[in-house]
Legacy VTK file of the C-alpha trace (Angstrom):
# vtk DataFile Version 3.0
C-alpha trace
ASCII
DATASET POLYDATA
POINTS 85 float
8.260 110.087 88.420
4.575 109.225 88.866
1.870 107.633 86.765
2.036 106.538 83.160
4.591 107.899 80.718
3.470 110.454 78.133
5.606 111.866 75.322
4.685 115.364 74.235
5.750 117.232 71.104
5.861 120.937 71.938
6.163 123.570 69.208
6.807 127.258 69.821
4.584 129.397 67.580
5.548 132.683 69.262
7.872 135.205 67.569
10.553 134.770 70.273
12.229 131.962 72.208
10.612 130.310 75.239
12.018 128.239 78.084
10.055 125.062 78.869
9.738 123.981 82.510
8.138 120.984 84.275
7.231 120.053 87.838
6.448 116.569 89.164
2.787 115.952 89.943
3.241 115.326 93.648
5.563 118.323 94.088
2.863 121.016 94.168
4.969 123.417 96.219
8.215 122.691 94.403
10.055 124.645 91.783
9.661 124.107 88.069
12.740 122.556 86.467
14.059 123.819 83.119
13.651 121.119 80.469
14.712 123.044 77.383
14.554 126.160 75.219
12.549 126.414 72.008
13.361 129.078 69.456
10.547 130.595 67.408
9.094 127.954 65.083
11.073 125.131 66.708
9.706 122.035 68.349
10.964 119.170 70.486
9.723 115.964 72.075
9.795 115.687 75.856
9.137 112.684 78.093
6.787 113.324 80.987
4.498 111.425 83.340
0.851 111.542 84.331
-0.160 114.793 86.084
3.180 116.583 85.660
2.697 120.335 85.199
4.409 122.160 82.326
4.818 125.854 81.511
6.624 127.869 78.852
8.002 131.302 79.720
9.150 134.054 77.382
12.454 135.893 77.858
10.762 138.341 80.260
9.678 135.422 82.467
5.966 135.660 81.658
4.078 132.348 81.433
2.890 131.973 77.833
1.617 128.365 77.975
0.538 125.895 80.666
-0.325 122.204 80.378
-0.807 119.136 82.600
0.066 115.666 81.292
-2.964 113.366 81.046
-2.314 109.824 79.831
-6.036 109.443 79.087
-5.470 111.704 76.050
-2.866 109.291 74.654
0.756 108.342 75.196
1.926 110.729 72.455
0.479 114.240 72.434
1.096 117.483 70.554
1.049 120.942 72.104
1.668 124.427 70.729
2.930 127.481 72.591
0.677 130.224 71.222
0.625 132.700 74.104
-3.039 131.966 74.827
-3.551 130.480 78.277
LINES 1 86
85 0 1 2 3 4 5 6 7 8 9 10 11 12 13 14 15 16 17 18 19 20 21 22 23 24 25 26 27 28 29 30 31 32 33 34 35 36 37 38 39 40 41 42 43 44 45 46 47 48 49 50 51 52 53 54 55 56 57 58 59 60 61 62 63 64 65 66 67 68 69 70 71 72 73 74 75 76 77 78 79 80 81 82 83 84
């Protein structure tokens, strides 16, 4: 856990499910940790911290969304998985 806390609402706008992963900001060589699965059209709120990296992968394992937490953009943020990186 590093930096300020940020809550992010993530919604999956893709036609299929995605797995949501995060990696701590200071763990640049580390593995992403599974935080949850979002079905098509579903959303969830996740707690994160400044500079943590997030990705969403489809069932084939392809990265469909990437994001880095930035507390300067607010302590509550919204993000959509659209497949556009």
